N, C-alpha and C positions, 0 to 999 in steps of 0.2 A: 503494500500499499504506500511505497515511497512516492509513487507518481500522485497519488491523490493529496498526500501531505504537501507536496510541492505546490500543487494546484490550489490548495486551501490557502496556503501561506501567500501566494502571488495574490489571489482574489480577495482574501479576507484579512491578511495580516496576522495570521497565528498559526502555530504548527500542532498537529494532532500529537497527542501522547501515544506511547507504543500500545497501551491498552486500548484506545481508540482506533489505531490502524488495525490491530487484531479483530476488532469488532466489525469493522467495515469489511475486512477479509472474509470472515465468517458469514457476514450478511450476503457477500456476493456468492459464495459456495452454495448457500441455502436458496438463494433465488434461482440459480442454475439448476440445481437438484429438483426443486419443486416444479420448475417451469416444464420439465420433461413430461410431467402427467397432469399439471393443473392449469398451465397457460395463465400465469398471474402476470406476466408482462410481455410485451412484444419485442423488448430489448434484451439480447441474450449474449451479446459480445462483451467480455470483461471490460475493456477500455470504454465502451459506450455505457455501460453499467456505472462505472466510475464518474464519467462526466455528465451523462443526461439524467442519471437518477440522483447520486450522492452529491456531486458538485452543484448541480442545479438546485436541490433541496437547500443546501447550506447558503446558497445564494440570499436566501431569506434573511440571512443575518445582516445583510446589508442595510436592511430596513429595521429589524428589530433592534440592532445594537446602536441605532442613531437616537433612539428614544429613551429617556431617564426612567426607567422601570426597574425597580429593585429585583435582582435576579432570582431571589429566593421566592418571590410571589408572582412570577410570570406564568399565567395560565394561557395555553394555547390549544386551540381545537383545529384539526386537520380533517376538512370535510372531503368524503369521496377519496380515501386514502390509498386505496389500490394495494399495492404492495409495501406501503408504509411510507410513502413519499409525499410531502417533505418531513413528516412528523418524527420517524424514527432516526434519521441522521441528525436532526436537530437534538433529540433526547440523548443520543451518543455523545455529542460534543458538549452538551450542558446538562448535567444531572439535575441542576436546580429549575429547569423548565418542568412544569407540570402539564403534560400533553395528553389529550384526548383524541382518539382515532375514531372517526365515523366512517364505516364501510358497510354497504348494505349486501355485496355479493359473498354469499357464504364460504366459497372456496377461499377466496382472499380473506376473509375473516379468520378462517382456519389457519392460513399461513401466518397472519398477524400474531395470533395467539401463540403459535410455534416459535416464530423468530424471536419475540419479546421475551419468552422463557429462556430460549437459547442464548441470548445476548444478556440475560440476567438484568434487564431494564426494569427498574421499580419506580420509575416516574412517568410510566405510560398506563392508560386504560383504554380499553377497546369497546366499541359499541356497534353491534350488528344491527343497523337499522337505516332508515332514510333520514337525510339530514332535514328534510321538510317535517318529519314527526319529531325529531329530537330537538329541533329549534322552537317547538311549542311547549316544550316541558319546562316546568319553573326552574328545576336545578341545573339547566343548561341556558336557558334564555337570559341574555343579558348579563352573562357570568364571566365571560373570558375577556383577557386582555387583548389577545390576538386570534382571529379567525383566518385560516389560510386555505387556499385551495389552488391545484394546478389547473391546467387549461381542460377542465371537464366540461364545460359548457360555455356559452357566449356570456359576456360580462354582466347584462341585466340579470340573467339567470343566476350567475354566481353571486351577485350583489344580494339577490333575495334569499339564496342559502346562508350567506355569511354575516350579514349585518344583525339579524335577530340573535346571534350568539355573543356579540360583544356588548359591553357596557358602555355607557356614554364616555367619551374620550377615549375608548378603545380603538382598535385598528383592525382592517382587513388586508389581506395581500391576496391579490389574484395574479398567478404566475401566468404570462402570455407570451406570445411570439411576435411575429410581424403585424399581425392584426389589431395590436394593442390600441392604437390611436383611433382607429376607426371604431372600436368597440367602445372606447371612452365617449366618443361623440354620439353613439346610440344609447349611453346610460343616463343621460341627464335626468329623465323622468325616474328612473328607478332609484337614483341617488336621493332626489328630493323627496319622493315617496316615502322611501324606507329609512331616512334619518341619517344619511351619510354626505360627506363631500370628499371630493378628490384631494388628497395631501400631496402626493407626488408621484412621478413615474421615474423609476430607477432602471436605466439601461444595464444589461448583464451581457459581457462577451465571455462565453465559454470556450475553451481550446478546441480547436479543429471543427467548430460549427460555424458555418457560414452566416446563418441567420442569427441576429441578436435576439435576446430574450429580455422581457421586461417585468418587473415588478411594479403593478399598479397597487398603490397604498391609498386606501380610503379610511377616513376618520369618521368615527360615530359621533354626530354631533346633536342627536335627540333620540328619543325612544322610538322603537319600530312600532308601528301600529299592530295591534294584537292579531289582525287578520293574516299576517305574514309571518312565516312563509306559508303559502297556500298548501292544500293537500298535495300528495305526491304526484308528480307528472304536469301539474298545472303551470308551475313556473316555466318549464321547457315548451309547453304547448302553446302557452299564452304569456310571453315575457312582457315586462313593463317596459313600453317604448313611449 
C-alpha cells in the first residue's frame, strides 16, 4: 500500500500508518475475493481500487478538514454506501469519526458486515434499508454533522436523500464528475425547498484519471420540511426541479 500512502500524502498532506496500510491491503483482498461471487463493485483492478475507491473516498477530507469540528464528535452518514465508499476509508484513517453506512442491497450489506468485522472497525454501524426511510426516523433525522454520497443519482435527488440527515449548520458532500456544474444549476429549487445552500465546489484531480472529480459541499441552513424525503422511489421518479 506504499502507492496509496504516497497518493494520500500528495493529495491530503498526511501519511498512512502501517496499520492503516495493512487495513487497506486487507480491504482490497476482500473486495477481490467477494467480487468473484457477489459482484459488489465493477472495479476489480488493484490500482483502480486504490485510486477510484480508496483515494476518491479520502478526498472527502478536503472538505471535512476545512471545518472546525471537534474530531471526537464528528458524526458522518454515508448514503448508498455500496462496498463501503466513502465511509470505510474515512473510518480507517480517523477512528474518532462515528460513521453510519446505509445500504439497501442485501449482498452489499452482508459484505459490509463482514469487512467491518474483518478490519475490526468499532466506529462504524451499518443499516440495511433505504435512505428515504431512515431519513424519516427521529434518531437519524437532523442528527449528523456530515451526510455524504457518491454519484448514485442526480444532484436534486441526492440533496433530498442527504439534507434530512444533517442538523442545521451541518454539511452534505455529493461526489460528482464532469456534470457537477450542470447538476448544480438544476438544483436551485431542491436546495431552497430542503433547507440548504451551496457552500463550495472543490475540484479533485486523481492520478491517471483524465476527468476531474468534484466535491459539491452543501450547508444546511434551516430545517428540512417533514414531508422530505418522500417515500422510496419518488425522489428518483419526480426530482425537485
